[in-house]
Structures are given as C-alpha cells and as structure tokens.
C-alpha positions as CSV (number, residue, x, y, z in Angstrom):
1,M,168.6,67.3,86.3
2,G,169.1,70.6,84.6
3,L,172.1,73.0,85.0
4,I,170.4,75.2,87.6
5,E,169.2,72.2,89.6
6,S,172.7,70.7,89.4
7,I,174.3,73.9,90.6
8,L,171.9,74.2,93.5
9,F,172.3,70.5,94.4
10,A,176.1,70.9,94.5
11,T,175.9,74.1,96.4
12,V,173.9,72.4,99.2
13,A,176.3,69.5,99.3
14,A,179.4,71.8,99.4
15,G,177.8,74.1,102.1
16,T,176.6,71.4,104.5
17,P,180.0,70.5,106.0
18,L,180.7,74.2,106.4
19,L,177.4,74.6,108.2
20,L,178.2,71.8,110.6
21,V,181.6,73.1,111.5
22,A,180.5,76.7,111.8
23,L,177.6,75.8,114.1
24,G,180.0,74.0,116.4
25,E,182.4,76.9,116.3
26,L,179.6,79.4,117.0
27,I,178.6,77.6,120.2
28,C,182.3,77.4,121.2
29,E,182.9,81.1,120.6
30,K,179.7,82.1,122.3
31,S,181.4,80.7,125.5
32,G,184.4,83.0,124.9
33,M,186.7,80.2,123.5
34,L,188.4,81.0,120.2
35,N,189.2,77.5,118.8
36,L,191.1,77.7,115.5
37,G,191.6,73.9,115.4
38,A,188.6,73.2,113.2
39,E,190.7,72.1,110.2
40,G,192.4,69.4,112.3
41,M,189.2,68.3,113.9
42,M,187.5,68.0,110.5
43,S,190.5,66.0,109.2
44,I,190.5,63.6,112.1
45,G,186.7,63.3,111.9
46,A,186.9,62.5,108.2
47,V,189.5,59.7,108.6
48,A,187.9,58.3,111.7
49,A,184.5,58.1,109.9
50,F,185.9,56.4,106.8
51,V,188.1,53.9,108.7
52,A,185.2,52.9,111.0
53,A,182.6,52.8,108.2
54,F,184.9,50.7,106.0
55,T,186.0,48.3,108.7
56,F,182.6,47.7,110.3
57,E,180.4,48.4,107.2
58,S,178.3,50.9,109.1
59,T,177.7,54.5,108.2
60,W,176.3,55.1,111.7
61,F,179.4,53.7,113.3
62,G,181.4,56.0,111.1
63,L,179.5,59.0,112.2
64,A,179.8,58.1,115.8
65,S,183.5,57.6,115.5
66,A,183.9,61.0,113.8
67,I,182.0,62.7,116.7
68,V,184.2,61.0,119.3
69,A,187.4,61.7,117.4
70,G,186.6,65.4,116.9
71,A,185.5,65.8,120.6
72,L,188.7,64.1,121.8
73,L,190.9,66.4,119.8
74,S,189.0,69.4,121.1
75,L,189.5,68.1,124.6
76,I,193.2,68.6,124.1
77,Y,192.5,72.2,123.2
78,A,190.2,72.6,126.2
79,V,192.7,71.3,128.7
80,I,195.5,73.5,127.4
81,T,193.4,76.7,127.1
82,V,190.9,76.4,129.9
83,H,193.0,74.7,132.6
84,L,196.5,75.8,131.7
85,M,195.3,79.1,130.3
86,A,197.5,79.0,127.2
87,N,197.0,81.4,124.3
88,H,193.8,80.5,122.4
89,V,195.2,81.3,118.9
90,A,198.6,79.5,119.3
91,T,196.9,76.4,120.8
92,G,194.2,76.3,118.1
93,L,196.8,76.5,115.4
94,A,198.8,73.7,117.0
95,V,195.7,71.5,117.3
96,A,194.9,72.2,113.6
97,I,198.4,71.2,112.4
98,F,198.5,68.1,114.7
99,G,195.0,67.0,113.6
100,V,195.8,67.3,109.9
101,G,199.1,65.4,110.3
102,L,197.6,62.7,112.5
103,A,194.8,62.1,110.0
104,A,197.3,61.8,107.2
105,F,199.2,59.2,109.2
106,L,196.2,57.1,110.3
107,G,194.5,57.2,106.9
108,K,197.6,56.1,104.8
109,P,196.6,52.4,104.7
110,F,193.0,53.4,103.5
111,E,193.9,55.8,100.7
112,A,193.1,53.4,97.8
113,K,189.8,52.2,99.3
114,V,186.3,53.4,98.6
115,L,182.9,53.1,100.2
116,P,179.5,52.5,98.4
117,S,177.8,55.8,97.5
118,I,175.0,56.7,99.8
119,K,171.9,57.3,97.7
120,P,169.9,60.6,98.1
121,T,166.8,60.5,100.2
122,E,163.9,62.2,98.5
123,L,161.3,63.9,100.7
124,P,157.8,63.1,99.5
125,W,156.0,65.9,97.6
126,L,158.8,68.4,98.4
127,S,161.2,66.8,96.0
128,D,158.6,67.2,93.2
129,I,158.7,71.0,93.4
130,P,160.1,72.4,90.1
131,V,163.8,73.5,90.1
132,I,164.4,73.7,93.9
133,G,162.7,70.4,94.8
134,P,165.4,68.0,93.5
135,A,168.2,70.3,94.6
136,L,167.0,70.9,98.2
137,F,164.9,67.8,99.0
138,G,166.7,65.1,97.0
139,Q,169.8,65.2,99.1
140,P,171.6,62.6,101.2
141,W,169.8,62.2,104.6
142,M,172.7,63.8,106.5
143,V,171.8,67.1,104.9
144,Y,168.4,67.0,106.6
145,V,170.0,66.0,109.9
146,T,172.2,69.1,109.5
147,W,169.2,71.3,109.1
148,V,167.6,69.8,112.2
149,L,170.9,70.5,114.2
150,F,170.8,74.1,112.9
151,G,167.2,74.4,114.2
152,L,168.2,73.0,117.6
153,V,171.1,75.4,117.9
154,V,168.9,78.4,117.1
155,W,166.3,77.2,119.6
156,F,169.0,76.6,122.2
157,L,170.6,80.0,121.9
158,A,167.3,82.0,121.7
159,H,164.9,80.1,124.0
160,T,166.7,78.1,126.6
161,R,168.3,78.8,130.0
162,G,171.4,76.9,128.8
163,G,171.7,79.3,125.9
164,L,171.5,82.3,128.2
165,I,174.1,80.8,130.5
166,L,176.4,80.2,127.5
167,K,176.1,83.8,126.3
168,S,176.6,85.2,129.8
169,V,179.9,83.1,130.1
170,G,181.0,84.5,126.8
171,E,180.2,88.1,127.8
172,S,181.6,88.1,131.3
173,P,182.9,84.9,132.9
174,E,183.6,86.9,136.1
175,A,180.0,88.0,136.4
176,A,178.8,84.5,135.6
177,T,181.0,83.1,138.3
178,A,179.6,85.6,140.8
179,V,176.0,84.3,140.3
180,G,177.1,80.7,140.7
181,I,177.7,79.5,137.1
182,D,180.4,77.0,136.6
183,V,182.3,78.8,133.8
184,I,184.9,76.0,133.4
185,R,182.2,73.4,132.9
186,V,180.3,75.5,130.4
187,R,183.4,76.2,128.4
188,Y,184.4,72.5,128.4
189,L,181.0,71.5,127.1
190,A,181.0,74.2,124.4
191,I,184.5,73.2,123.2
192,L,183.5,69.5,123.1
193,F,180.4,70.3,121.1
194,G,182.4,72.3,118.7
195,G,184.9,69.5,118.2
196,A,182.1,66.9,117.7
197,M,180.4,69.1,115.1
198,A,183.8,69.6,113.3
199,G,184.2,65.8,113.3
200,L,180.8,65.4,111.9
201,G,181.6,67.9,109.2
202,G,184.6,65.8,108.2
203,A,182.5,62.7,108.3
204,F,180.1,64.2,105.7
205,L,183.1,64.7,103.4
206,S,184.4,61.2,103.6
207,L,181.1,59.3,103.8
208,F,178.5,61.3,101.8
209,H,180.2,63.9,99.6
210,T,183.1,61.8,98.3
211,P,182.9,58.3,99.9
212,M,186.6,57.8,100.2
213,W,189.6,59.0,102.2
214,A,192.4,61.1,100.6
215,E,195.1,63.1,102.4
216,G,194.2,66.8,102.3
217,M,190.5,66.2,101.3
218,V,189.4,68.8,103.9
219,A,191.4,71.3,101.9
220,G,190.9,74.4,104.1
221,K,187.2,74.0,104.7
222,G,187.8,74.2,108.4
223,W,189.4,77.7,108.0
224,I,186.5,78.8,105.8
225,A,184.1,77.7,108.5
226,L,186.0,79.7,111.1
227,A,185.8,82.8,108.9
228,L,182.1,82.1,108.3
229,V,181.3,82.7,112.0
230,V,182.9,86.1,111.8
231,F,181.1,86.8,108.5
232,A,177.8,85.9,110.2
233,T,178.7,88.2,113.1
234,W,178.0,85.3,115.5
235,R,174.4,85.0,114.5
236,A,173.0,81.5,113.7
237,W,170.8,82.5,110.8
238,R,173.6,84.3,109.0
239,V,175.8,81.2,109.5
240,F,173.2,79.1,107.7
241,F,172.9,81.3,104.7
242,G,176.6,82.1,104.7
243,A,177.5,78.4,104.6
244,Y,175.6,77.9,101.4
245,L,176.9,81.2,99.9
246,F,180.4,80.0,100.5
247,G,179.4,76.5,99.2
248,G,178.2,78.2,96.0
249,V,181.5,79.9,95.6
250,M,183.3,76.6,96.1
251,I,181.4,74.7,93.4
252,A,181.3,77.7,91.0
253,Q,184.9,77.1,90.0
254,L,184.1,73.5,89.2
255,F,181.3,74.4,86.9
256,V,183.4,77.1,85.2
257,Q,186.2,74.6,84.6
258,S,183.8,72.0,83.1
259,S,181.9,74.6,81.0
260,P,181.8,73.8,77.2
261,I,182.5,77.5,76.6
262,P,186.2,78.2,76.8
263,I,187.1,80.6,79.6
264,N,190.7,81.8,79.7
265,I,191.2,81.8,83.5
266,P,193.9,79.6,85.0
267,A,192.6,76.6,86.8
268,Q,194.8,77.5,89.8
269,L,193.1,80.9,90.1
270,L,189.6,79.3,89.9
271,S,190.6,76.8,92.7
272,A,191.7,79.7,94.9
273,L,188.3,81.6,94.5
274,P,186.8,80.3,97.8
275,Y,189.8,81.4,99.8
276,L,190.0,84.7,98.0
277,A,186.3,85.3,98.7
278,T,186.9,84.5,102.4
279,I,189.7,87.1,102.6
280,V,187.6,89.7,100.8
281,V,184.6,89.1,103.0
282,L,186.7,89.3,106.2
283,V,188.4,92.6,105.0
284,L,185.0,94.1,104.3
285,I,183.5,93.1,107.6
286,S,186.6,94.3,109.6
287,R,186.0,97.8,108.2
288,N,182.9,98.0,110.5
289,A,184.7,97.7,113.9
290,K,181.5,98.9,115.7
291,M,179.5,95.9,114.4
292,I,182.2,93.5,115.4
293,R,182.4,94.9,118.9
294,L,178.6,94.8,119.4
295,N,178.2,91.2,118.2
296,S,181.3,89.3,119.3
297,P,181.4,87.8,122.8
298,A,183.3,90.3,125.0
299,S,185.6,87.7,126.5
300,L,186.4,85.9,123.2
301,G,190.0,84.6,123.2
302,K,190.7,85.9,126.7
303,P,192.0,83.5,129.4
304,F,189.9,83.2,132.6
305,R,191.3,82.4,136.0
306,K,188.8,81.2,138.6
307,E,189.6,82.9,141.8
308,S,189.7,80.7,144.9
309,S,187.1,81.6,147.5
C-alpha cells in the first residue's frame, strides 16, 4: 500500500470512532439534551468491550457489552437531567470524569493483555479500485457497520415520523407536550442511544483500532466528537465528512513524526494539532451566530418541567 493509500486508510480508521460518537450525540442534542459525557462513555465502552471480548473470546460479546455500558452510564445522566432537572453542562462534565476514572479502575488488571488483530474485510470489486479501493473498502467490517448506521440516522431524521417527533421535542418541548408527545420518553431514548453509540465508539478503539486496553486511550476523542456536532451545525452529512476531516488531522501528526524528512516541529505540538484544530474550528463557527441560532435545537441545554394536568 502506497503513502496516499496508507494516509487514507488511517484517516478512515481514525475518523470512524468520531463518527459513531458524533452520530449518537447528534440524536441526543436533536432532542434538546446537551450531553457532555461522551468522553466517559467512550472510555467505559472501550474497557467493557475489551474485558468482555478477552474474557469470552468474542468480538460480538465485546461490542454488546460496550453498548450496554455506554447506555447505562448515559442513563445516570438522563435521570439527573431529565427527572431531577439538573444543569446539563455540569452533569455531563461529572459523567465524563466519572466514566474516565471508572474505566481506569476496571481496566487496571487488563492493561498488559492484548487481543488478536481483526483482519480487514475487503469488499469484492470495490477494494480493487486504484488508490481509494484499498483505503475505503479494505477496512475492518466495523467501519462498514458505521456507514450503515450513518445511513439509518440520516433516514430516521429526514424520512420518519420518529425523526419529526425528535426534532419537535428539541425545538419546543412545551408544544410537543401540547400535541400529546411524551417528551420525557423521547429524551430518555435519545440519551440512551447517544450513550450506546459512544460506547460503540470506544469499542472500536479497543477491539479494532488498537486491540488492547490502556488507560487514557480515548485521549480526548469524546470531546472532539462533541465539537464535531457543532462544527457540522447539527446536520448528519456534515458530521460524516467532518469526522473524517478531523480523523485526517489526527493521523497527520503521526505521518509527520515518522517522515524520513527531518521536520523541526516539537512532537508535543504535533500531538496537540487535533485539539488546536478543534478550537480553531469552533472559534470560526461561533463568529456566525445567526447560523448557530438557525440550526441548533431551540431548547438545547434547557431543563423541561412537565406541567401536571
């Protein structure tokens, strides 16, 4: 595989967990819930996937465990914010810190262990396309599952009654309640889906990307995925392309560090590039306040109290 093919292949691999988490957060925020706990949910999903896959020698069991672990952690956030009406930002930060710490504790006995690498699954004919074929269609099968999930999210938001209900809850929970929509139920389901997707994103890291568990392996990817939703202005197609754009930034520093041509840039600065890029993008987007207002759910981050009839 040539240099260009290697860069594209690594970009897709690096962007896939971002896409998984960002899609879950997109659905969550469409319901009006601002869940900043993605980093913790990714971490707990990564450790749950590795421990289950290592113990039971089953990748499928690992993925299922990650989904359940991420959803359970998101349930804590849901109870505190939806039922107790606590501040979304403070609760999300607490869940993120708790999830990262819990993952480090649970994963301590498994730090020196590894899983067998999962071989790429080449798609017939498509993987033979020059340059892009091996990069896009010679990936682990979880990448293709992620693309299917993306298609389902796009279809759900654009062409289903459920998607319309979700968006109406995010725009005005009071109006949605007035027409008989159970806002609490919709928000719970959206939060659980977001947690499950974050857990799945963590599982991709510990089972497919680097088949091992190491404390801190999520390394801020949950925060980047949160920023990605804002970068995409809450539009699914922009989330898709943004995930791989940020994935490219993340792997660019690795190729620069391993380049045979000497480049006098400190390794620490190169490692910080994805996070610097995130800050720059958010600053640029925030300059257009009108676009943010038009695209963000009107009730995002606001507590909702269901009035007794």
